[in-house]
C-alpha positions in Angstrom: 75.5 -23.4 59.5 78.7 -21.2 58.7 79.1 -18.0 60.5 82.0 -17.1 58.3 82.4 -13.4 58.8 83.6 -12.6 55.3 79.8 -13.5 53.9 77.7 -10.3 54.0 75.0 -11.5 52.7 73.2 -14.9 53.6 74.7 -17.5 56.0 72.0 -20.1 56.2 69.1 -20.9 57.8 68.4 -18.9 60.8 64.7 -20.8 61.7 61.4 -22.1 60.1 57.8 -21.7 61.2 55.3 -23.5 61.2 51.3 -23.6 62.1 49.7 -25.8 65.1 46.2 -26.7 66.1 46.7 -27.9 70.2 49.9 -25.9 71.9 50.2 -29.0 74.8 50.7 -31.5 71.9 52.9 -29.8 70.0 55.3 -28.9 73.3 54.5 -32.7 73.9 55.8 -33.7 70.4 58.9 -30.9 69.9 60.0 -30.7 73.7 58.9 -34.3 74.7 59.8 -36.9 72.2 61.9 -35.2 69.9 63.9 -33.3 73.1 64.3 -29.8 71.8 64.8 -27.3 74.0 61.6 -24.8 74.3 63.4 -21.7 74.1 61.4 -19.6 74.5 57.2 -18.9 75.5 56.1 -15.4 73.9 52.9 -14.3 72.1 52.2 -14.2 68.6 53.8 -9.8 67.7 51.4 -9.5 65.4 48.0 -11.7 67.2 48.9 -11.9 70.8 46.1 -14.1 71.8 48.1 -16.5 70.5 51.3 -18.2 71.3 54.8 -18.3 69.7 57.0 -21.1 71.0 60.9 -21.4 70.1 62.7 -24.9 70.2 65.8 -25.4 70.1 69.7 -25.8 71.5 70.8 -24.9 74.4 71.0 -21.7 73.4 68.5 -21.3 70.8 71.2 -20.2 68.2 70.2 -19.6 64.9 70.2 -22.7 62.8 68.8 -24.6 65.2 65.2 -23.0 65.6 61.8 -24.4 64.5 58.9 -21.9 65.9 55.0 -22.3 66.0 52.1 -20.4 66.4 49.6 -22.7 67.8 46.2 -21.6 67.2 43.2 -24.1 69.0 41.4 -25.7 66.8 43.2 -25.2 63.6 41.8 -26.4 60.4 44.1 -28.6 58.9 45.9 -27.7 55.9 47.0 -29.4 52.7 50.6 -29.8 51.9 51.2 -29.3 48.2 53.2 -27.0 45.3 54.4 -23.3 46.2 54.7 -24.3 50.0 58.0 -25.6 52.2 56.3 -29.1 53.1 59.6 -30.7 54.9 61.9 -29.4 57.5 64.9 -32.0 57.9 66.9 -32.4 61.7 70.7 -33.3 61.8 71.6 -36.2 64.0 74.6 -37.8 65.0 75.9 -41.2 62.2 74.7 -44.3 63.4 71.7 -42.6 65.5 69.0 -43.7 63.0 68.1 -47.2 64.5 67.6 -45.4 68.3 65.1 -42.7 66.8 63.2 -45.3 65.2 62.2 -47.1 68.2 61.9 -43.9 70.1 59.1 -43.1 67.9 57.8 -46.1 67.3 57.2 -46.1 71.7 55.1 -42.9 71.1 53.0 -44.4 68.7 54.4 -42.4 65.2 54.6 -43.6 61.7 57.5 -43.0 60.3 59.4 -44.8 56.7 62.0 -47.2 56.6 65.1 -45.5 56.7 66.4 -43.9 52.8 69.1 -42.7 51.1 69.4 -39.8 48.8 72.2 -38.0 46.8 74.7 -41.5 47.5 75.0 -41.5 51.5 72.2 -39.2 53.5 70.3 -41.6 55.3 67.3 -40.1 57.1 63.8 -41.2 58.2 60.4 -39.0 57.4 57.9 -38.9 60.0 54.8 -36.3 60.7 53.9 -34.6 64.3 50.3 -35.0 65.6 49.2 -32.1 62.8 50.7 -33.9 59.7 53.5 -31.3 59.3 56.4 -33.2 57.8 59.9 -33.9 59.4 63.3 -35.9 58.9 66.0 -36.9 61.0 68.9 -37.4 58.7 72.0 -38.8 59.9 75.3 -37.4 59.2 78.9 -37.3 60.6 79.8 -33.3 59.3 77.3 -31.6 62.3 79.8 -30.7 64.7 77.1 -28.5 66.8 75.6 -29.6 70.0 73.1 -31.4 70.6 70.4 -30.6 73.7 67.6 -32.8 75.2 66.3 -32.4 78.9 67.8 -35.4 80.1 65.9 -38.0 78.4 67.7 -38.8 75.7 70.8 -40.3 74.9 73.3 -37.6 74.7 74.9 -39.2 71.9 71.4 -39.5 69.7 70.3 -35.9 70.3 69.0 -33.7 67.2 71.5 -31.0 66.9 69.9 -28.3 64.8 68.0 -27.6 61.5 69.7 -30.2 58.5 67.9 -28.8 55.9 64.7 -27.4 54.3 62.2 -28.8 51.2 60.4 -26.4 48.8 58.0 -28.0 46.4 57.2 -25.8 43.1 55.4 -26.5 40.1 58.1 -24.0 38.2 61.5 -25.0 40.0 63.4 -22.9 37.7 62.2 -19.5 39.0 62.8 -20.9 42.6 66.1 -22.3 42.0 67.5 -18.8 40.0 65.6 -16.5 43.2 68.1 -18.6 45.4 71.2 -18.2 43.3 70.8 -15.1 41.8 69.8 -13.0 45.1 69.8 -15.2 48.1 73.7 -16.5 47.8 73.0 -19.8 47.1 74.5 -22.4 44.9 73.3 -25.5 43.4 75.1 -28.2 44.2 73.2 -31.1 43.7 70.4 -32.7 41.6 68.7 -36.3 42.1 65.5 -37.1 40.4 64.0 -34.1 40.1 65.2 -32.6 43.9 67.6 -29.7 43.4 69.7 -28.5 46.2 70.7 -25.4 47.1 73.6 -23.9 49.7 75.5 -21.3 50.8 78.2 -22.9 51.3 77.8 -26.4 51.1 77.6 -27.1 55.4 74.9 -28.3 57.3 72.2 -26.0 58.5 72.2 -24.2 55.3 70.6 -26.5 52.9 67.2 -25.8 50.6 66.3 -28.3 48.7 63.7 -27.6 45.8 61.5 -30.1 44.3 60.2 -30.1 40.7 56.6 -30.9 41.0 55.1 -29.2 37.7 51.8 -30.9 37.9 52.1 -30.8 41.6 48.6 -29.7 43.3 48.5 -26.2 45.6 49.3 -26.4 49.0 46.9 -24.3 51.5 47.6 -23.0 54.9 46.6 -24.4 57.9 47.7 -26.6 60.9 50.3 -29.2 59.7 51.6 -26.5 57.3 54.8 -24.5 57.6 54.5 -20.5 57.8 57.7 -19.5 56.4 61.5 -20.1 55.9 63.9 -17.7 57.3 67.4 -17.5 56.3 70.3 -15.9 58.4 72.2 -12.9 58.2 75.0 -11.3 60.8 73.9 -8.1 61.9 71.8 -5.2 61.1 74.0 -3.7 58.3 74.4 -7.0 56.5 70.4 -7.3 56.5 70.0 -3.5 54.7 72.4 -5.0 52.3 70.3 -7.8 51.7 67.5 -5.8 51.4 68.4 -3.1 48.9 69.8 -6.3 46.9 66.1 -7.4 47.1 64.5 -4.2 46.3 66.8 -3.5 43.5 65.5 -6.9 42.0 62.0 -5.9 41.8 61.5 -7.6 44.9 58.8 -6.3 47.8 60.2 -6.6 50.8 58.5 -5.3 54.5 60.5 -2.7 56.1 62.8 -4.2 58.9 60.1 -5.6 61.9 61.8 -5.8 65.4 60.9 -9.2 66.5 63.0 -8.9 70.0 64.9 -11.6 69.5 66.2 -10.5 66.0 65.2 -8.4 63.6 63.6 -9.3 60.1 62.4 -9.0 56.6 59.9 -10.7 54.6 59.1 -11.2 51.1 57.6 -14.0 48.8 60.2 -16.0 46.5 58.4 -16.8 42.8 56.8 -19.6 43.7 54.9 -18.0 46.9 56.6 -19.3 49.9 57.1 -16.4 52.2 60.9 -16.0 53.5 62.3 -13.8 55.8 65.7 -12.4 56.5 66.4 -12.6 60.5 69.7 -11.3 62.0 71.7 -13.3 64.7 71.6 -10.5 66.9 70.4 -9.9 69.7 69.4 -13.5 70.7 67.2 -15.4 72.9 69.2 -14.4 76.6 68.1 -10.6 75.7 65.1 -11.0 78.1 66.0 -14.8 80.3 68.9 -16.4 81.4 70.5 -19.0 79.3 69.4 -21.1 82.2 66.2 -20.6 82.5 65.0 -19.8 78.9 61.3 -20.8 77.7 61.1 -20.9 81.9 58.5 -17.9 81.9 55.7 -16.2 79.4 57.8 -13.5 78.2 56.2 -10.0 76.3 57.4 -7.7 74.3 57.7 -4.1 75.7 54.6 -2.8 73.6 52.5 -5.8 75.0 53.3 -5.5 78.5 50.6 -3.2 79.7 47.9 -5.5 78.5 50.0 -9.3 80.2 47.0 -9.7 82.5 44.5 -10.2 79.0 47.0 -11.9 77.4 47.9 -14.6 80.0 43.6 -14.9 80.4 43.5 -15.9 77.3 46.3 -18.0 76.6 46.1 -22.6 77.3 48.7 -23.4 80.5 51.3 -25.4 79.1 53.2 -28.0 81.0 56.7 -29.6 80.3 56.6 -32.9 81.8 59.9 -34.6 80.2 59.3 -37.9 82.9 56.6 -39.5 80.6 58.8 -38.8 77.7 61.7 -41.0 79.0 63.1 -44.6 77.3 
């Protein structure tokens, strides 16, 4: 993701948030199998009886984050139009073969390597809830990957690569991205329209044209929203004012402790968020201990005993996920 200080609007992807049905299976998949760092263990600020787990790189930097609300026993959703349906992660060029062997070892089905836009090689698979994930091999991502020491550093996931939105009327979402969200159309292939701020890894939004696609339904194994990054509070307010001036219904600024957010829906129905880059994941934990303890916002601290009592204990055991 670009950090171009001259861009006063949208920088690229900040995070993606999804719904899950089992918190321990979620930790085992994303931290254990994929090797992402669990950088924050907190709660859904709006429903504190449910975890909010953040996975990312060593610092939990914007553009590397995938987060989950794991509702125990949640009914499975249905992927379809009007949804974000796939999140793609960036891996080093030449790492597809490694990841095929690793996924096979842990019993995860995956597609054969595929290519799109000439030379973009990727594999697709799903987590235990059916959430769509891709690994995209490329040589243009210079971010440092992270893992707990159980995956070779040469093959670690570096961060978000792109997201894909399924839309019955793709042109409405396309216009929204280009007219309001600072994106440009950079490629088109077989009904896949690719948008980006500056064309870099971690900034890509693919819009898939599915005129007769079935409308999706929320539940476990579906994405809740996608967040776009902005530099700070001032640029966020500029983005918000621009949205309002175009008749978009936008929430007031909401304090999420690690960033501040505004929420709104694009014309196709996908929930968008614009989140500030600061203050970041280390505001309440040292960088070396991110994700080690349950962190609560100040307004929930008085209820810590009750909140902890309602949450399932989770373990982070990387030994069973070594190659």
